[in-house]
N, C-alpha and C positions, 0 to 999 in steps of 0.2 A: 971160594966165598959163596955163602948162601944168603939170600935176601929173606928177611922175615915176610910172612904172608901179610901181616898187618904192621903198619908203621905208626909210631907215635907222632902226633901232629899238634902244634900249638894252636889253640882255638882262634886267637887273633889273626894268625896267618891264613888259616883255612876260611875264616868268616870275618873279614875286616869290617863288615857292616853289622855284625852280630847275627843272631838267630831269634826267631819268635816261635814259641809253641802255639800251634793252632788247634790242638786237641789235648785230651787228657793222657796221662801215662797209663798204659794198659798192659796186661800180661801178653806175652807172645806165646802162642800155642805151638806145641810139638805135634805136628799133624801126623807123624808116623806112629806115635804112642797114644794119641787121643782117639776116643770113639765118640759117637754121637751123644751118648749118655754120660761119658766121663772125659771131660777136657783135662789135658795134662799140659802144664806150663813147660816151655822149653828151657833147657839149661845150656849154657855155653860149653862147648866141647873141650876148651882148653882150661877154663877156670872152674867149671861145674856150678857157677853162680846162676841164679834165675835170670831169665832174659825178659825185659820189659821193653815196650816200644812207645815212642811219642812222635807224632807228626809235627814237623817243623817247617818254617818258611825262611828262605834266605832273601833278604831285602836288597841284595846287591843289584844295582840297575843294569849291570852287564850280564846277569844271569838269564839264560834262555827261559822262556815261558814254561816249558816242560820240566825244567830242572828247579823251579822255584820252591816247590814243596817236596819233601821226601821224609822217610822214616829213619829215625836214629834209634838204635838199640842201646838200652841201658842195662848194665850188668850189676845186679845187687840182690842180696838175700831178702830185703824188704822193699816194698814198692816205693820208688823215689817220689818225692812230693815237689811239684812245681812251685817256684816262688810266687808271691802274691802278684796279681796283675795290677798294672798301673792304671789309675783312673784315666779315662779318655782313650785308652788303647783297646782295640778289639782283640789283640793277641797278647800273650805273655812273653816279655823279653827274657831270654835264658842264655846262660853260658855253660858249656859242657866241660866237665873235669875229666882228666884221664882219657883224652880223645885219641882214638886210633882210626886209621883209614885203610881200606883194602880195595885195590882196583878190581874191576870186573868189566866184561865186555857185554854191552846191551845189544843183542842181536834181534830184538823184537821187530825191527823194521826191515829185516832181511826176508827175501822171498826166493824160492827155488825157481827153476825154469818152468814156465807155464805157457801153453799155447804158442810154442815156437820162440818165445822170448827168452833171452838168456837170464842167468842168475843175477839178481840185483841185491846188493847189500849196502845198507846205510848204517852199518854197525857203528857204535860210538862207545867211548870209554865212560864208565860210570864209577862211582865211589860208594862203598858201603862204610858207614860210620858207626862206631861203638864208643860208648863213654862209661866211665865208672860212677859218674854223678852229674847232677844238674843243680845250678844255683842262679841267683839273680846276678846280672852283669855288674862288674865293678864300675864301668863307665859306659853310659849309653852313647851310641853314635850321635854325633852332633852336640853332645853335652860338653860344656866348657869345663876345663880342669877345676876352676874355682867352684863351680856348681857341685861337682862330685865331692870336693873337699868339704864344702859347707854342709852337705848332707851327712857326711861321716862324723862331723863334729857335734 
């Protein structure tokens, strides 16, 4: 049995409190093919689609401070458009479509032996998220069922 590198994830299970876009959707650059004068947008190795990125925030109260904001990569041939921002909110609530996740090990807090001290490693597991699209959430966290039904009518 072989496990896929990326696994499909239901948005509501991964982010029960939703997500908020805190920046615009921007092209992800391919640093190997780009030059100073000629930027080249990255393409996904599996699908060959263009890669876009958007910084998001997870409002889950149990999320650690360093994990609250992160970048999600969007795979699409044309630049995805974020939904309209709601008045009174500084960020745009979003829901990701076709969400996949891939685990990775964050070793940035690991240090080698120095000055007679042993190796210290506080590595932790991280997740890389990709999506095929972005849209306005069907239900906002804390919104009653009747309020979301009234809006749709």
